[in-house]
VMD Tcl script that draws the C-alpha trace (Angstrom):
set ca {
  {-10.30 -5.09 8.15}
  {-8.29 -2.03 9.04}
  {-10.63 0.96 9.28}
  {-10.42 4.39 7.68}
  {-7.72 6.64 9.22}
  {-6.90 3.88 11.75}
  {-3.18 4.69 11.81}
  {-3.15 8.00 9.90}
  {-0.26 10.28 10.81}
  {1.14 7.74 13.29}
  {4.84 7.40 14.10}
  {4.90 3.72 13.16}
  {8.04 2.48 11.41}
  {7.16 -1.13 10.63}
  {3.78 -2.80 10.19}
  {2.98 -6.48 9.91}
  {-0.63 -6.94 8.84}
  {-2.25 -10.16 10.06}
  {-3.26 -12.80 7.52}
  {-6.93 -12.42 8.55}
  {-7.09 -8.86 7.12}
  {-8.85 -8.81 3.74}
  {-9.36 -5.04 3.28}
  {-7.45 -1.93 4.25}
  {-9.84 1.00 4.22}
  {-9.50 4.56 3.02}
  {-6.46 6.47 4.31}
  {-5.65 3.87 6.98}
  {-1.96 4.87 7.08}
  {-2.26 8.34 5.49}
  {0.80 10.55 6.03}
  {2.58 8.13 8.36}
  {5.89 9.66 7.37}
  {8.11 7.34 9.46}
  {6.59 4.17 8.04}
  {9.20 2.40 5.96}
  {8.24 -1.28 6.06}
  {4.88 -2.96 5.53}
  {4.18 -6.66 5.26}
  {0.96 -7.27 3.34}
  {-0.49 -10.76 3.83}
  {-1.58 -13.25 1.23}
  {-5.37 -13.15 1.41}
  {-5.54 -9.33 1.34}
  {-8.06 -8.39 -1.36}
  {-8.47 -4.60 -1.34}
  {-6.16 -1.65 -0.72}
  {-8.55 1.31 -0.76}
  {-7.90 4.88 -1.85}
  {-5.11 6.82 -0.14}
  {-4.24 3.88 2.13}
  {-0.51 4.70 2.17}
  {-0.70 8.17 0.62}
  {2.06 10.46 1.86}
  {4.12 7.67 3.46}
  {7.25 9.16 1.93}
  {9.70 6.70 3.53}
  {7.82 3.55 2.56}
  {10.36 1.44 0.75}
  {9.30 -2.16 1.25}
  {6.00 -3.80 0.50}
  {6.99 -7.48 0.74}
  {8.57 -8.30 -2.59}
  {5.37 -7.18 -4.23}
  {1.68 -7.03 -3.61}
  {0.13 -10.35 -2.57}
  {-1.29 -12.36 -5.45}
  {-4.68 -12.18 -3.71}
  {-5.02 -8.38 -4.18}
  {-7.73 -7.57 -6.72}
  {-8.14 -3.82 -6.23}
  {-5.78 -0.90 -5.61}
  {-7.62 2.35 -4.94}
  {-6.93 5.81 -6.30}
  {-3.84 7.44 -4.78}
  {-3.22 4.30 -2.67}
  {0.56 4.87 -2.70}
  {0.53 8.56 -3.70}
  {3.84 10.32 -2.97}
  {5.51 7.25 -1.50}
  {8.79 8.58 -2.84}
  {10.84 5.93 -1.02}
  {9.07 3.12 -2.85}
  {11.52 1.73 -5.39}
  {9.98 -1.57 -6.46}
  {6.60 -3.25 -6.39}
  {5.23 -6.24 -8.25}
  {1.56 -6.32 -9.14}
  {-0.03 -9.76 -9.35}
  {-2.21 -11.00 -12.16}
  {-5.34 -11.00 -10.00}
  {-5.48 -7.17 -9.86}
  {-8.51 -6.09 -11.87}
  {-8.64 -2.43 -10.86}
  {-6.00 0.23 -10.22}
  {-7.37 3.67 -9.36}
  {-6.05 6.88 -10.83}
  {-2.84 8.18 -9.31}
  {-2.30 4.94 -7.37}
  {1.49 5.29 -7.72}
  {1.72 8.99 -8.65}
  {4.66 10.81 -7.09}
  {6.61 7.56 -6.58}
  {9.52 8.94 -8.57}
  {11.91 6.04 -7.94}
  {9.37 3.28 -8.53}
  {9.96 0.33 -10.84}
  {6.69 -1.57 -11.31}
  {6.85 -5.23 -12.27}
  {4.04 -7.52 -13.31}
  {3.59 -11.20 -12.49}
}
mol new
graphics top color blue
foreach p $ca { graphics top sphere $p radius 0.5 }
foreach p [lrange $ca 0 end-1] q [lrange $ca 1 end] { graphics top cylinder $p $q radius 0.2 }
display resetview
């Protein structure tokens, strides 16, 4: 797991999340404005609320969310204005309100 606020407001640019991570907790990368690349591993189950909220330069989340993701929390990608494409797998059973709000350039695909 990656804990709440673990990397909030950090100057990270790229993040590779280990395959052993199954849950990213609330606001883990909140307002990390320099973050532009995140690799989410297959096996990840939950992206909690506000995980990447305010990461305005985030433009790459693999080629989509891993097929293993079942839950995307409220405002998880809120105001990620650099996000242009994301594919949501068929295993997602819950998407919280505002999960992709403010992602003005986003094209959402579905597997």
